[in-house]
C-alpha positions as CSV (number, residue, x, y, z in Angstrom):
1,M,66.8,10.6,55.1
2,T,68.6,7.5,54.1
3,P,68.4,4.3,56.2
4,S,72.0,4.7,57.3
5,E,71.1,8.0,58.9
6,F,68.3,6.5,61.0
7,Q,69.1,6.1,64.7
8,S,67.3,5.4,67.9
9,A,66.4,8.2,70.3
10,P,66.0,8.4,74.1
11,I,62.6,7.9,75.6
12,R,61.3,7.5,79.1
13,V,59.7,4.1,79.9
14,L,57.1,3.9,82.7
15,L,57.8,0.7,84.6
16,P,54.9,-1.6,85.6
17,D,54.7,-0.4,89.2
18,G,53.5,2.9,87.7
19,E,55.8,5.0,89.9
20,Q,59.3,4.5,88.3
21,E,60.6,5.6,84.9
22,V,63.8,4.7,83.2
23,V,65.3,6.2,80.1
24,G,65.4,3.7,77.2
25,R,65.8,3.9,73.5
26,L,63.1,4.3,70.9
27,H,64.0,2.1,67.8
28,A,60.8,2.0,65.6
29,P,57.3,3.4,65.9
30,R,54.8,1.3,64.0
31,Q,51.3,2.4,63.1
32,L,48.5,-0.1,63.4
33,P,44.8,0.2,62.5
34,D,44.0,0.8,66.2
35,G,46.9,3.0,67.1
36,W,50.7,2.9,67.5
37,L,53.2,0.5,69.0
38,Y,56.8,1.6,69.7
39,L,59.8,-0.8,69.7
40,V,61.8,0.3,72.7
41,S,64.8,-1.1,74.6
42,I,66.1,-0.7,78.2
43,M,69.5,-1.7,79.5
44,V,69.5,-4.2,82.4
45,Y,71.9,-6.6,83.9
46,R,71.8,-10.3,83.6
47,N,73.8,-13.2,85.1
48,T,76.2,-15.2,83.0
49,K,76.6,-19.0,83.1
50,E,79.9,-18.4,84.8
51,G,78.3,-16.5,87.7
52,G,79.2,-13.1,86.5
53,I,77.1,-10.1,85.7
54,E,76.9,-8.4,82.3
55,P,74.8,-5.6,80.7
56,A,71.9,-6.7,78.4
57,E,69.5,-4.9,76.2
58,Y,65.8,-5.9,76.6
59,R,63.5,-4.9,73.7
60,M,59.7,-4.8,73.7
61,W,56.7,-3.3,71.9
62,L,54.8,-0.8,74.0
63,R,51.8,1.5,73.5
64,P,53.1,5.1,73.8
65,K,50.1,6.6,75.6
66,D,50.2,3.9,78.3
67,H,53.9,3.3,78.9
68,L,56.1,6.0,77.3
69,R,57.0,9.7,77.8
70,P,59.1,11.8,75.4
71,V,62.5,13.2,76.5
72,D,62.6,17.0,75.9
73,G,64.8,17.8,72.9
74,A,65.3,14.2,71.7
75,P,65.7,13.9,67.9
76,Y,62.6,11.7,67.2
77,D,62.7,12.6,63.5
78,T,65.8,10.4,63.1
79,V,63.9,7.2,64.1
80,P,62.5,5.1,61.3
81,T,58.7,5.1,61.4
82,E,56.5,2.4,59.9
83,R,53.2,3.9,58.8
84,L,50.2,2.2,57.3
85,P,49.9,2.6,53.6
86,R,47.7,5.4,52.5
87,R,44.3,4.5,51.2
88,P,43.6,6.0,47.8
89,L,41.0,8.7,47.6
90,S,37.8,7.4,46.3
91,N,36.8,8.6,42.8
92,R,34.2,7.7,40.3
93,S,36.4,5.4,38.4
94,S,37.0,3.2,41.4
95,V,33.3,2.8,42.2
96,P,31.9,-0.5,40.8
97,V,29.3,-0.1,38.2
98,G,25.9,-1.5,39.1
99,R,24.7,-2.6,42.4
100,P,25.2,-5.9,44.2
101,G,22.5,-8.6,43.8
102,G,19.4,-8.1,45.9
103,C,19.4,-4.3,45.7
104,C,16.3,-2.6,44.4
105,R,16.8,-0.6,41.2
106,S,14.3,1.7,39.8
107,S,14.3,2.6,36.2
108,A,12.8,5.8,34.7
109,A,10.2,3.7,32.9
110,A,9.1,2.1,36.1
111,A,8.8,5.5,37.8
112,D,6.7,6.8,34.9
113,R,4.4,3.7,35.3
114,R,4.0,4.4,39.0
115,R,3.2,8.1,38.5
116,A,0.7,7.2,35.7
117,S,-1.1,4.7,38.0
118,Y,-2.1,7.4,40.4
119,T,-4.7,9.5,38.7
120,P,-7.1,11.5,40.8
121,S,-9.7,8.8,40.6
122,T,-7.3,6.0,41.8
123,V,-5.7,7.9,44.7
124,P,-7.1,6.5,47.9
125,K,-8.9,9.0,50.1
126,P,-7.5,9.4,53.6
127,R,-9.5,7.8,56.3
128,R,-10.6,9.7,59.4
129,A,-9.6,8.2,62.7
130,S,-12.6,7.1,64.7
131,L,-12.9,8.5,68.3
132,S,-14.8,5.5,69.6
């Protein structure tokens, strides 16, 4: 879909009193690390400087699970969606070689020395627990 084919779609907006809903327009869902925000608008009236009344569009970012409800049959696939960039799958080539400073690293030679130091004569015998 080309940018010129994107358009808003109707969406129900739950008003702060928790009891009323109005149908607004969904302009852009945006994915964030902790969830989604939707840019929506509702039409309201405002007063002019001359004392008249005119229609005005009010836009705001809302969390869909708390404030928005879908309209059945609305074409949400025509709304431009901003997703987080995908993280590349980890693979061996992206893993840094070596370990950060302060990590223990055991070599094969060190493991051989540890095994060689425990001969039957040097292995400590288990102690019995005293009952007194």
